[in-house]
Structures are given as C-alpha cells and as structure tokens.
KEKE-3310 file (N, C-alpha, C; in steps of 0.2 Angstrom, whole numbers, plus 5000, padded with zeros to 4 digits):
npx = (5126:5130:5125:5116:5122:5135:5138:5138:5145:5158:5158:5159:5173:5179:5191:5189:5178:5172:5159:5149:5137:5137:5144:5143:5147:5153:5167:5180:5194:5200:5207:5221:5216:5211:5192:5176:5158:5146:5132:5115:5100:5095:5101:5116:5130:5143:5161:5169:5181:5184:5197:5216:5218:5210:5212:5219:5233:5232:5240:5241:5227:5216:5217:5212:5210:5211:5204:5193:5195:5196:5184:5178:5186:5180:5166:5168:5168:5183:5195:5201:5217:5221:5232:5240:5247:5240:5242:5239:5226:5212:5204:5188:5187:5191:5179:5178:5184:5199:5211:5228:5236:5251:5267:5273:5288:5291:5296:5293:5279:5272:5277:5270:5256:5257:5261:5250:5238:5242:5242:5240:5242:5247:5243:5245:5246:5251:5257:5270:5262:5262:5267:5273:5277:5287:5300:5303:5306:5313:5320:5312:5302:5309:5313:5300:5293:5303:5312:5304:5296:5302:5306:5293:5292:5303:5297:5288:5295:5299:5288:5285:5274:5270:5262:5260:5252:5255:5253:5255:5258:5255:5265:5276:5279:5284:5283:5273:5277:5268:5249:5235:5244:5255:5259:5270:5279:5292:5301:5302:5301:5300:5300:5303:5294:5288:5300:5302:5292:5295:5307:5304:5293:5305:5311:5303:5300:5313:5314:5305:5310:5321:5318:5305:5291:5276:5271:5261:5258:5251:5247:5240:5229:5220:5211:5195:5181:5168:5163:5149:5137:5140:5146:5161:5172:5182:5195:5206:5220:5234:5221:5223:5217:5204:5192:5188:5190:5182:5173:5172:5174:5161:5152:5157:5168:5181:5186:5188:5192:5207:5212:5225:5233:5227:5232:5236:5240:5228:5210:5201:5212:5214:5222:5221:5214:5214:5202:5196:5185:5185:5180:5180:5194:5195:5191:5199:5209:5206:5203:5217:5223:5216:5221:5233:5234:5229:5234:5246:5257:5265:5261:5259:5251:5241:5231:5216:5203:5204:5200:5199:5197:5195:5200:5191:5180:5177:5174:5162:5155:5153:5145:5135:5130:5128:5119:5125:5134:5152:5165:5180:5198:5209:5225:5244:5253:5258:5274:5280:5269:5261:5252:5244:5236:5232:5226:5231:5224:5221:5227:5223:5210:5212:5218:5213:5198:5195:5185:5181:5168:5162:5160:5157:5159:5151:5145:5153:5155:5145:5143:5156:5148:5137:5142:5149:5142:5134:5144:5146:5133:5135:5144:5138:5128)
npy = (5373:5391:5404:5419:5431:5426:5424:5436:5442:5438:5440:5453:5456:5452:5453:5451:5447:5436:5432:5420:5417:5403:5397:5388:5392:5408:5416:5422:5430:5431:5438:5435:5423:5409:5405:5398:5401:5393:5393:5390:5393:5406:5404:5406:5396:5393:5385:5376:5369:5370:5370:5375:5370:5371:5381:5389:5396:5405:5409:5421:5423:5431:5432:5423:5408:5405:5413:5407:5394:5397:5399:5387:5381:5389:5384:5372:5374:5379:5392:5403:5412:5424:5429:5441:5451:5460:5462:5456:5452:5455:5464:5461:5450:5443:5436:5427:5427:5434:5447:5450:5461:5459:5455:5436:5435:5443:5443:5446:5450:5438:5430:5437:5431:5416:5418:5424:5417:5402:5392:5377:5372:5376:5383:5385:5398:5410:5417:5423:5422:5424:5418:5423:5435:5431:5425:5437:5444:5437:5437:5444:5433:5421:5430:5431:5418:5407:5414:5421:5411:5401:5410:5408:5394:5394:5402:5394:5383:5390:5391:5379:5374:5361:5356:5358:5362:5364:5375:5371:5368:5364:5365:5363:5351:5355:5352:5342:5323:5312:5310:5306:5316:5310:5311:5302:5308:5316:5331:5345:5360:5373:5387:5403:5404:5392:5383:5390:5386:5371:5371:5375:5362:5354:5359:5359:5346:5343:5349:5343:5329:5333:5340:5336:5341:5339:5338:5341:5342:5349:5349:5359:5361:5368:5383:5385:5394:5400:5405:5397:5399:5413:5422:5424:5428:5424:5436:5445:5455:5460:5451:5434:5421:5411:5408:5420:5431:5427:5431:5444:5448:5446:5456:5469:5473:5471:5469:5459:5442:5435:5421:5408:5401:5389:5380:5369:5350:5345:5341:5353:5362:5370:5373:5363:5360:5356:5358:5364:5365:5380:5378:5362:5362:5370:5361:5351:5355:5355:5342:5335:5344:5336:5325:5324:5327:5315:5304:5305:5305:5310:5319:5320:5325:5326:5339:5338:5338:5327:5328:5334:5351:5358:5376:5381:5374:5378:5392:5389:5381:5394:5401:5394:5392:5406:5412:5421:5427:5426:5437:5433:5431:5424:5423:5419:5406:5405:5406:5392:5388:5370:5358:5351:5348:5339:5331:5316:5310:5301:5299:5306:5304:5292:5291:5303:5302:5311:5318:5327:5339:5346:5343:5344:5356:5367:5370:5374:5386:5391:5397:5406:5414:5419:5425:5434:5443:5447:5455:5464:5472:5479:5486:5496:5502)
npz = (5046:5047:5057:5055:5061:5062:5050:5043:5048:5047:5032:5032:5034:5026:5010:4997:4985:4973:4963:4953:4943:4939:4947:4961:4972:4981:4982:4994:5001:5016:5031:5025:5021:5012:5012:5008:5003:5001:4990:4989:4980:4989:5000:5011:5016:5026:5021:5031:5027:5016:5006:5002:4989:4981:4972:4959:4951:4936:4921:4909:4909:4906:4892:4876:4876:4891:4900:4896:4902:4914:4917:4915:4928:4938:4939:4944:4956:4960:4962:4951:4949:4941:4932:4921:4908:4900:4888:4877:4881:4888:4901:4903:4902:4913:4924:4934:4945:4956:4946:4942:4936:4928:4924:4919:4921:4933:4947:4959:4960:4957:4970:4978:4974:4976:4989:4995:4990:4989:4978:4971:4959:4943:4928:4911:4902:4898:4886:4870:4854:4838:4823:4814:4817:4828:4817:4814:4827:4837:4850:4858:4860:4866:4877:4884:4881:4887:4897:4905:4907:4913:4925:4932:4935:4945:4955:4957:4963:4974:4983:4984:4976:4965:4954:4936:4922:4905:4891:4876:4859:4842:4836:4839:4834:4819:4801:4796:4795:4795:4794:4802:4817:4829:4847:4847:4835:4828:4834:4826:4825:4815:4816:4827:4836:4839:4842:4856:4862:4863:4867:4881:4884:4886:4896:4908:4910:4912:4925:4931:4932:4940:4952:4954:4950:4946:4930:4917:4898:4885:4869:4857:4844:4834:4839:4841:4841:4853:4871:4874:4881:4879:4887:4886:4870:4857:4854:4846:4843:4834:4823:4818:4814:4807:4808:4817:4808:4797:4802:4805:4792:4789:4796:4792:4794:4788:4772:4765:4767:4766:4758:4760:4748:4736:4730:4738:4739:4744:4743:4739:4736:4744:4760:4777:4792:4809:4821:4836:4849:4858:4872:4874:4873:4886:4896:4894:4903:4914:4917:4915:4926:4936:4933:4936:4951:4956:4949:4949:4939:4926:4909:4893:4880:4864:4859:4850:4837:4829:4817:4799:4794:4778:4773:4764:4766:4779:4776:4767:4779:4788:4779:4779:4790:4795:4783:4773:4761:4762:4758:4751:4746:4735:4738:4736:4746:4762:4768:4775:4778:4783:4772:4778:4795:4807:4822:4832:4844:4854:4866:4872:4875:4883:4891:4899:4897:4888:4876:4862:4863:4854:4836:4826:4814:4810:4822:4831:4824:4825:4840:4838:4831:4836:4846:4843:4834:4847:4851:4843:4843:4855:4854:4844:4852)
capx = (5124:5133:5121:5115:5126:5142:5140:5137:5153:5164:5157:5162:5181:5184:5192:5188:5172:5172:5153:5147:5131:5140:5147:5139:5153:5158:5174:5182:5198:5199:5213:5227:5214:5204:5187:5171:5153:5140:5126:5111:5097:5096:5105:5123:5133:5151:5162:5176:5182:5187:5207:5220:5220:5204:5216:5225:5236:5231:5245:5238:5220:5213:5217:5208:5207:5214:5198:5186:5197:5194:5174:5178:5187:5174:5160:5169:5173:5190:5196:5206:5219:5223:5240:5240:5251:5234:5245:5233:5222:5208:5201:5182:5186:5191:5174:5179:5192:5206:5216:5234:5240:5258:5271:5278:5293:5290:5296:5289:5272:5272:5278:5263:5252:5259:5260:5243:5235:5246:5240:5244:5245:5249:5239:5251:5245:5255:5265:5268:5259:5262:5272:5276:5280:5292:5302:5306:5308:5314:5321:5304:5300:5313:5313:5294:5290:5306:5313:5297:5291:5308:5303:5287:5295:5307:5293:5282:5300:5301:5284:5280:5269:5272:5260:5260:5248:5259:5250:5260:5256:5257:5271:5284:5280:5286:5281:5272:5280:5262:5242:5235:5250:5253:5262:5277:5280:5298:5297:5305:5299:5302:5300:5304:5287:5287:5304:5301:5285:5299:5312:5299:5292:5309:5312:5296:5302:5320:5311:5300:5317:5326:5314:5299:5287:5273:5268:5255:5260:5246:5249:5234:5229:5218:5207:5191:5173:5166:5157:5141:5133:5141:5149:5168:5174:5188:5196:5213:5224:5229:5217:5224:5214:5203:5185:5185:5193:5177:5166:5173:5172:5153:5152:5161:5176:5184:5182:5186:5194:5212:5214:5233:5236:5223:5238:5240:5239:5219:5204:5201:5218:5215:5224:5216:5216:5210:5199:5194:5181:5189:5176:5181:5200:5196:5189:5204:5215:5202:5204:5222:5222:5211:5224:5241:5232:5226:5238:5255:5261:5266:5256:5260:5246:5238:5222:5213:5197:5206:5195:5202:5193:5200:5199:5186:5175:5177:5171:5156:5149:5151:5140:5128:5127:5125:5115:5127:5140:5159:5171:5186:5200:5214:5230:5250:5254:5262:5280:5281:5261:5259:5245:5237:5240:5227:5230:5228:5222:5219:5232:5219:5205:5213:5222:5210:5195:5191:5185:5178:5159:5159:5163:5153:5162:5146:5142:5159:5156:5137:5145:5157:5144:5132:5148:5152:5134:5132:5150:5142:5128:5139:5150:5134:5128)
capy = (5381:5397:5408:5423:5433:5425:5424:5444:5448:5434:5443:5461:5457:5450:5459:5453:5442:5433:5430:5419:5416:5398:5393:5386:5397:5414:5413:5423:5432:5431:5435:5430:5415:5407:5403:5398:5403:5390:5397:5384:5396:5410:5400:5404:5391:5395:5381:5378:5363:5374:5372:5380:5365:5372:5387:5387:5401:5405:5414:5423:5420:5437:5428:5418:5401:5405:5415:5401:5389:5399:5400:5379:5380:5391:5380:5365:5376:5383:5399:5403:5419:5425:5435:5445:5457:5464:5464:5454:5450:5458:5464:5461:5442:5439:5436:5421:5426:5439:5448:5452:5463:5460:5449:5431:5437:5449:5439:5451:5448:5430:5429:5440:5428:5412:5418:5427:5411:5396:5388:5370:5371:5382:5382:5391:5400:5416:5417:5426:5417:5424:5414:5429:5440:5428:5426:5445:5447:5430:5438:5445:5427:5418:5431:5431:5411:5405:5415:5422:5404:5400:5412:5403:5389:5397:5405:5387:5378:5390:5390:5371:5370:5357:5356:5363:5362:5369:5374:5370:5368:5358:5368:5359:5347:5358:5348:5334:5317:5309:5314:5313:5318:5307:5312:5304:5311:5321:5339:5348:5365:5379:5396:5403:5401:5383:5380:5393:5380:5365:5372:5376:5357:5352:5362:5358:5339:5344:5352:5335:5323:5335:5344:5334:5346:5335:5343:5341:5346:5348:5351:5357:5361:5376:5383:5391:5395:5404:5402:5394:5406:5419:5427:5427:5426:5425:5443:5446:5462:5459:5445:5430:5415:5410:5410:5426:5433:5429:5434:5451:5449:5447:5462:5475:5479:5469:5471:5453:5437:5432:5414:5410:5397:5386:5374:5362:5343:5343:5339:5358:5365:5374:5370:5357:5361:5351:5365:5361:5371:5382:5373:5355:5364:5370:5354:5347:5357:5354:5334:5336:5345:5333:5318:5326:5325:5309:5299:5307:5303:5316:5318:5324:5323:5330:5340:5342:5332:5321:5327:5342:5355:5364:5383:5382:5371:5382:5396:5386:5382:5399:5404:5390:5394:5411:5412:5426:5426:5429:5440:5429:5433:5419:5425:5415:5404:5408:5401:5386:5383:5365:5357:5347:5347:5336:5328:5311:5313:5294:5295:5311:5298:5285:5293:5308:5300:5318:5320:5333:5336:5349:5337:5347:5364:5370:5371:5378:5391:5396:5399:5412:5419:5420:5430:5441:5447:5452:5459:5471:5474:5481:5491:5500:5505)
capz = (5044:5050:5060:5050:5063:5061:5043:5043:5052:5042:5025:5033:5036:5020:5007:4992:4985:4968:4962:4947:4941:4934:4951:4968:4978:4983:4983:4999:5005:5023:5035:5022:5020:5006:5012:5001:5005:4996:4988:4987:4980:4995:5009:5011:5020:5026:5020:5033:5024:5008:5005:4997:4986:4975:4972:4954:4945:4927:4918:4903:4911:4902:4885:4874:4881:4897:4902:4895:4909:4922:4919:4919:4935:4942:4938:4948:4962:4960:4963:4948:4951:4934:4929:4915:4907:4894:4882:4873:4885:4890:4908:4903:4901:4919:4928:4939:4950:4955:4941:4943:4930:4929:4920:4921:4923:4939:4953:4965:4959:4956:4976:4981:4972:4980:4998:4996:4989:4991:4973:4973:4953:4938:4923:4909:4895:4896:4879:4863:4849:4832:4821:4809:4822:4830:4814:4816:4832:4839:4856:4860:4860:4869:4883:4887:4882:4889:4901:4908:4910:4919:4932:4933:4938:4951:4959:4961:4969:4981:4988:4986:4970:4963:4946:4931:4914:4901:4884:4871:4852:4838:4831:4839:4827:4812:4795:4798:4792:4795:4796:4810:4819:4834:4853:4845:4829:4829:4836:4823:4824:4809:4817:4834:4842:4839:4847:4861:4865:4864:4873:4887:4886:4888:4903:4911:4910:4916:4931:4934:4935:4945:4958:4957:4949:4941:4922:4909:4893:4879:4862:4855:4837:4830:4845:4838:4845:4857:4876:4871:4885:4878:4892:4881:4866:4852:4852:4845:4841:4829:4823:4815:4815:4800:4810:4818:4801:4793:4805:4804:4784:4788:4800:4789:4796:4783:4767:4762:4772:4762:4758:4757:4746:4733:4726:4740:4739:4747:4737:4736:4736:4752:4768:4781:4799:4815:4825:4843:4852:4865:4876:4873:4877:4895:4898:4895:4907:4921:4917:4916:4933:4941:4932:4939:4957:4954:4947:4952:4934:4920:4904:4887:4875:4859:4861:4843:4836:4825:4810:4798:4788:4770:4773:4758:4770:4784:4772:4765:4784:4789:4774:4780:4797:4794:4779:4771:4757:4765:4751:4750:4740:4734:4739:4737:4752:4768:4768:4779:4780:4780:4768:4783:4802:4811:4829:4833:4849:4855:4872:4877:4877:4885:4898:4903:4896:4885:4869:4861:4864:4846:4834:4818:4813:4811:4830:4833:4820:4827:4845:4837:4824:4842:4852:4839:4834:4853:4851:4836:4845:4859:4849:4841:4855)
cpx = (5126:5126:5123:5122:5133:5144:5141:5145:5158:5164:5160:5169:5183:5185:5192:5182:5173:5165:5153:5142:5130:5141:5143:5142:5155:5163:5178:5189:5198:5207:5219:5223:5210:5198:5183:5164:5148:5136:5120:5103:5098:5098:5110:5125:5141:5154:5171:5181:5184:5194:5208:5220:5214:5206:5220:5227:5234:5233:5241:5230:5216:5214:5211:5205:5210:5206:5193:5189:5196:5187:5175:5179:5184:5169:5160:5171:5178:5191:5202:5208:5224:5229:5240:5243:5246:5238:5241:5228:5216:5203:5193:5183:5188:5186:5174:5183:5197:5208:5222:5235:5249:5262:5274:5283:5295:5291:5292:5281:5269:5273:5273:5256:5251:5256:5255:5236:5235:5243:5244:5245:5244:5245:5243:5249:5249:5261:5263:5267:5258:5266:5276:5281:5288:5297:5305:5308:5309:5316:5317:5300:5302:5313:5306:5291:5295:5308:5308:5294:5297:5307:5298:5290:5298:5304:5287:5288:5298:5296:5280:5276:5272:5266:5258:5257:5251:5256:5255:5257:5260:5264:5276:5283:5283:5281:5280:5276:5272:5256:5239:5242:5250:5258:5268:5281:5287:5295:5305:5304:5302:5301:5300:5299:5285:5293:5304:5295:5291:5304:5309:5296:5299:5314:5309:5300:5309:5318:5307:5306:5319:5323:5307:5294:5283:5270:5264:5255:5255:5247:5242:5236:5225:5212:5200:5183:5174:5162:5151:5135:5134:5145:5156:5169:5182:5190:5202:5213:5228:5226:5221:5221:5208:5193:5182:5189:5187:5171:5167:5174:5164:5150:5154:5165:5181:5182:5182:5191:5199:5213:5221:5234:5228:5228:5239:5239:5232:5216:5200:5204:5218:5217:5219:5220:5212:5207:5193:5192:5185:5186:5179:5191:5199:5196:5193:5210:5212:5203:5212:5226:5220:5217:5230:5239:5231:5231:5247:5259:5261:5262:5258:5256:5245:5230:5219:5205:5198:5204:5198:5198:5198:5196:5194:5179:5172:5170:5163:5151:5148:5144:5133:5126:5124:5119:5117:5131:5146:5163:5177:5190:5207:5221:5237:5250:5258:5268:5280:5275:5260:5251:5240:5241:5233:5229:5227:5228:5220:5222:5226:5213:5205:5214:5218:5202:5192:5192:5181:5168:5158:5162:5161:5156:5156:5142:5146:5158:5148:5140:5149:5153:5141:5139:5149:5145:5134:5139:5148:5138:5132:5144:5143:5129:5130)
cpy = (5387:5400:5415:5431:5435:5425:5432:5447:5445:5440:5451:5462:5454:5455:5459:5446:5441:5429:5427:5416:5405:5394:5392:5389:5404:5414:5420:5423:5433:5432:5431:5421:5413:5404:5404:5399:5398:5391:5390:5392:5403:5409:5402:5399:5394:5387:5382:5373:5364:5374:5375:5374:5366:5380:5385:5394:5400:5411:5415:5421:5426:5434:5424:5410:5400:5407:5409:5394:5391:5399:5391:5378:5382:5387:5374:5369:5377:5388:5400:5411:5419:5432:5437:5454:5463:5465:5462:5453:5456:5459:5462:5454:5438:5441:5432:5420:5432:5442:5452:5456:5463:5454:5441:5431:5442:5445:5440:5450:5440:5427:5431:5435:5419:5413:5419:5422:5404:5391:5382:5369:5378:5378:5387:5394:5404:5415:5421:5421:5418:5423:5420:5433:5437:5425:5432:5447:5440:5430:5439:5438:5422:5421:5431:5424:5408:5407:5417:5415:5400:5402:5411:5399:5389:5399:5399:5385:5383:5393:5385:5371:5368:5355:5360:5360:5366:5368:5374:5369:5361:5360:5368:5353:5349:5356:5343:5329:5312:5311:5305:5311:5314:5311:5309:5304:5316:5328:5342:5355:5370:5387:5395:5404:5395:5381:5383:5387:5372:5366:5372:5369:5352:5352:5360:5351:5339:5345:5346:5331:5327:5339:5340:5337:5340:5340:5338:5346:5345:5353:5349:5362:5369:5377:5387:5391:5400:5402:5401:5398:5413:5424:5430:5425:5425:5433:5447:5452:5462:5451:5442:5423:5417:5414:5417:5432:5432:5431:5442:5453:5451:5453:5467:5477:5475:5469:5463:5448:5435:5425:5412:5401:5393:5382:5368:5355:5341:5342:5346:5362:5370:5370:5368:5359:5358:5357:5362:5366:5373:5380:5367:5358:5364:5365:5350:5347:5354:5346:5332:5337:5339:5326:5318:5326:5318:5302:5300:5307:5309:5315:5322:5321:5329:5330:5342:5335:5327:5322:5336:5346:5359:5372:5384:5380:5376:5388:5394:5385:5389:5403:5400:5393:5402:5415:5417:5422:5429:5430:5437:5431:5428:5424:5419:5411:5408:5403:5398:5383:5376:5364:5355:5348:5345:5331:5320:5311:5308:5293:5302:5309:5294:5287:5297:5308:5307:5314:5322:5335:5342:5347:5341:5355:5368:5373:5377:5384:5396:5401:5404:5416:5423:5426:5436:5446:5450:5457:5466:5475:5481:5489:5496:5505:5511)
cpz = (5050:5052:5057:5053:5062:5054:5040:5044:5047:5034:5025:5034:5030:5015:5001:4990:4977:4966:4954:4946:4941:4940:4956:4972:4975:4986:4989:4999:5010:5027:5031:5020:5016:5010:5007:5004:4998:4997:4985:4987:4985:5000:5006:5018:5021:5026:5023:5030:5018:5009:5000:4991:4979:4972:4965:4950:4941:4925:4911:4905:4908:4896:4884:4878:4888:4902:4901:4901:4912:4922:4920:4926:4942:4945:4941:4954:4965:4960:4957:4948:4943:4933:4923:4913:4902:4889:4875:4873:4886:4898:4909:4903:4908:4922:4934:4945:4949:4948:4945:4937:4931:4924:4922:4924:4930:4944:4959:4966:4960:4965:4980:4979:4975:4989:4998:4995:4989:4985:4976:4965:4948:4932:4918:4903:4894:4890:4873:4858:4843:4827:4817:4813:4826:4826:4814:4821:4837:4848:4859:4863:4863:4875:4887:4887:4885:4895:4907:4912:4915:4925:4935:4938:4945:4956:4962:4965:4977:4986:4986:4981:4964:4958:4944:4926:4910:4893:4881:4865:4847:4831:4833:4835:4819:4808:4796:4793:4790:4797:4798:4813:4827:4840:4849:4838:4831:4830:4832:4821:4820:4812:4826:4839:4844:4844:4854:4866:4867:4868:4882:4891:4889:4894:4908:4914:4914:4924:4935:4936:4942:4952:4959:4956:4944:4933:4919:4905:4888:4875:4858:4848:4836:4835:4842:4842:4851:4864:4872:4874:4884:4880:4888:4876:4863:4850:4851:4841:4840:4829:4815:4812:4811:4801:4811:4812:4798:4795:4805:4797:4785:4792:4795:4791:4794:4777:4762:4767:4766:4765:4754:4756:4743:4730:4729:4737:4743:4740:4736:4735:4741:4758:4773:4788:4803:4819:4830:4846:4859:4873:4880:4877:4884:4898:4899:4898:4912:4919:4919:4924:4937:4939:4938:4949:4960:4955:4948:4945:4929:4915:4898:4881:4869:4860:4853:4843:4834:4819:4806:4793:4784:4773:4771:4763:4775:4782:4772:4772:4785:4785:4775:4786:4797:4790:4775:4768:4762:4759:4754:4745:4742:4734:4738:4745:4755:4769:4775:4784:4778:4778:4773:4790:4806:4817:4830:4840:4853:4863:4878:4881:4883:4892:4902:4903:4892:4879:4869:4860:4856:4841:4825:4820:4811:4817:4833:4831:4824:4835:4845:4834:4832:4847:4848:4837:4841:4854:4848:4839:4852:4855:4847:4845:4858)
residu = (MET:TYR:LYS:LYS:ARG:LYS:LEU:SER:SER:PHE:LEU:LEU:HIS:CYS:GLY:HIS:PHE:PHE:LEU:ASP:LYS:GLN:SER:PRO:PHE:ILE:HIS:THR:LEU:HIS:SER:ASP:ARG:GLN:ALA:ALA:ILE:LYS:ARG:THR:GLY:ASN:THR:LEU:GLU:LEU:LYS:GLU:ASP:PHE:THR:MET:ALA:LYS:THR:VAL:LEU:VAL:THR:GLY:GLY:ALA:GLY:TYR:ILE:GLY:SER:HIS:THR:CYS:LYS:ALA:LEU:ALA:ALA:LEU:GLY:TYR:LEU:PRO:ILE:SER:LEU:ASP:ASN:LEU:ILE:TYR:GLY:HIS:LYS:TRP:ALA:VAL:GLN:TRP:GLY:PRO:LEU:PHE:GLU:GLY:ASP:ILE:ALA:ASP:SER:LEU:ILE:LEU:ASP:LYS:ILE:PHE:SER:ASP:TYR:HIS:PRO:THR:ALA:VAL:ILE:HIS:PHE:ALA:ALA:TYR:ALA:TYR:VAL:GLY:GLU:SER:VAL:GLU:HIS:PRO:ALA:LYS:TYR:TYR:GLN:ASN:ASN:VAL:VAL:GLY:SER:VAL:THR:LEU:LEU:GLU:ALA:MET:ARG:ARG:HIS:GLY:CYS:MET:ASN:ILE:ILE:PHE:SER:SER:SER:CYS:ALA:THR:TYR:GLY:MET:PRO:LEU:GLN:ILE:PRO:ILE:PRO:GLU:SER:HIS:PRO:GLN:ASN:PRO:ILE:ASN:PRO:TYR:GLY:ARG:SER:LYS:LEU:ILE:MET:GLU:GLN:ILE:ILE:GLN:ASP:TYR:GLY:SER:ALA:TYR:GLY:ILE:ARG:TYR:ALA:ILE:LEU:ARG:TYR:PHE:ASN:ALA:ALA:GLY:ALA:ASP:PRO:GLU:GLY:GLN:ILE:GLY:GLU:ASP:HIS:ASP:PRO:GLU:THR:HIS:LEU:ILE:PRO:LEU:LEU:MET:GLN:THR:LEU:GLN:GLY:ARG:ARG:ASP:TYR:THR:GLU:VAL:TYR:GLY:ALA:ASP:TYR:ASP:THR:PRO:ASP:GLY:THR:ALA:ILE:ARG:ASP:TYR:ILE:HIS:VAL:LYS:ASP:LEU:ALA:HIS:ALA:HIS:ILE:LEU:ALA:LEU:GLN:TYR:LEU:GLY:GLU:SER:GLN:GLN:ASN:LEU:CYS:ILE:ASN:LEU:GLY:SER:GLY:LYS:GLY:ASN:SER:VAL:MET:GLU:VAL:ILE:GLN:ALA:VAL:GLN:GLN:VAL:THR:GLY:ARG:PRO:VAL:PRO:TYR:ARG:LEU:VAL:ASP:ARG:ARG:THR:GLY:ASP:PRO:PRO:VAL:LEU:VAL:ALA:LYS:ALA:ASP:ARG:ALA:TYR:SER:LEU:LEU:GLY:TRP:LYS:PRO:ASP:PHE:ARG:ASP:ILE:LYS:GLU:THR:ILE:LEU:THR:ALA:TRP:ASN:TRP:HIS:GLN:SER:GLN:SER:LYS:GLU:ARG:ARG:ALA)
# end
C-alpha cells in the first residue's frame, strides 16, 4: 500500500482517469505508461505490477456489441481503448475507457493508440453491417470492412500486437444447406456484406500463417437484448433488428412493425432466427481473448443459442413480457432471406467452455424492454 502523499502525487500527474463502478480498478495513463489503482471501498492501492497485457483495443467500441464487450472487459480489470468513427456508434456508450474518434483506415490514429497504450490484443467490431445497403453500395463495404481492416492488421504488425478477435457473421454461410449450421458448413455468402466478412476471415488466416498473428474468428447469429443493469443497449439508426423495432412500435415511435413473409416452410410461416443475448456475446469475446493467450491456438467458432424463434414467437413473447399488444403488418418476403438460421455452437462450449446464460427469449426481451423504457423516460425529461 502506498502512502497517501505518494499516491496523491501520482494522481496529480496522471493524464486520464477511467472510473467504473463495475470495475475494481481506476485506470490511468501516467508518463506514457499505463498503471492501475485498485479500489476496495474507500481504500486505494497503486498496482505497480499492472502490465500492458491488460490493455485491449476495441474497434467499434461505441457500437452495440462493442460497448457491451468494453463493459465486460473493464469488469475483469482490462482497459478497453475504443476506436470508433461514430457514424453508427454513440459517445454515451463509451463508459469504461478512453474513446478515440477516428477510422480504422487512419494509420496515424492507429499508430498513436498502439504507441501510447501498447495493447496486446485487438477486438475488431468496426464494420458496416446493413445487408441491403451493401447490395446498393458494395464499394462502401469493401472499402471499410476489407481495406480498413487490412490497415488495422498492418498497424498491428508494425507495433507487434499479435492477437485479434474478429467479429464475423453467419452471413458468410449464405443460404443454409443444413440446420443447425456447423462451422464446417460451406461459406457461400449471397451479398457484399457477407462477402466482406468472408474475405476478412481469409485475410486474417493468411496473416496468421505468414506473420504469426493469432486469431479468433467468431461467427455470430442474431444479437439481441441489452445490458441487464440498464447502462447501455441497442440503438441503431436506421434500425433493422426485430426486437428494437417492436420496442419502438410499443413506444409509439412507429405505427407498426413489418413482418417479412408469412409463407415460409416453418410451423407458423414466419422466418426463424437464433437470438443470442449481447451480454453472452460479450462474455464469449473475453473467453476467446483468454483462449488466445493461454492456448496459443487459433479459433473459428459459431456463437448462437442453438435454438430458434420465429418472428411470430418473438412478437408473442414481447406481448407477454410487456403486457401490451404490438401492431404488426404482414408484407412480402425480402429477397435472400433464408427460412431458418440457427447455429450449431458446440465448439464454443468444448473449446471455450461458453454457453449462453440467457436461454429464454423472454429474458432477453425483458432486458431490451427495460432499457428502451429508460431511454423513453430520458427523451421525455
């Protein structure tokens, strides 16, 4: 334990503080060196043995899944450094570490982050992810999702950062040939978004073979829900995900929710998807980070619940959770929408010991509803 005078002197010379009630650490940047002060009640302890291995660069850290992962990192004593251009992310979602407002294609800002913070791993979320837009503007997707990501990989090489966790997608599989979908399923994406993710999977694997970069490629299905403690949640503009669309309809922000197709070969005619709670996804990224450090092995896995819910089942669950009817309207199918997308996620359990805590879609919906209600109250205030 440091004497009060020595600790006070240290604090006065620190350039940044990052406090979070969920984390036992107060992170600081002092003389170009990261340190941490452990907090136990009202007692502060300067941790000299706190090393740079606790620092992680999170691209897209102001986004939906990125911000939840930052919270999970901070709770374990990591310092997440968020890099986000804020086109779709939000400053208010960055609560557990510093935010660098910039682009993954900007080598200068990447060099600054790597030089100042020396992260030993990158969790790479930053990507455009609207399927329809990718069909209309493929150049935007290849420029950002591919060229920008290669710029990030090159910065990692320059600074000796040898671990990356990559946010991939079930969109790399295309139209499923079997359900549930295993990792060995052929990858035949049917839109530029899915192709951009598959291209980056292949590039990352090539960087692993040639330059020794270790990687975890995580293909996840339908992220849903919100932070159970209500600090952050899902807020896209434009919004395309089913559960927040239903929340917005209940709040009167839209007249109804459109249901795309009621003539699929499914029990109730509507499409079935695998909904995975965002907190479970965040936890999987932490386990993947630890796996890379401990096993020195690469990883490519699906992340999903292994259970599907149809659109109508989700609507019914929302009505049961909220006690309110949800206006909806049946419209034509969207081109390219598969009837069923459900993950086979056995490898995530066998390799990482990961399985979702949120197994009931109603539990996931409740966290989303609580968060959207809190945001509605803030808008009215």
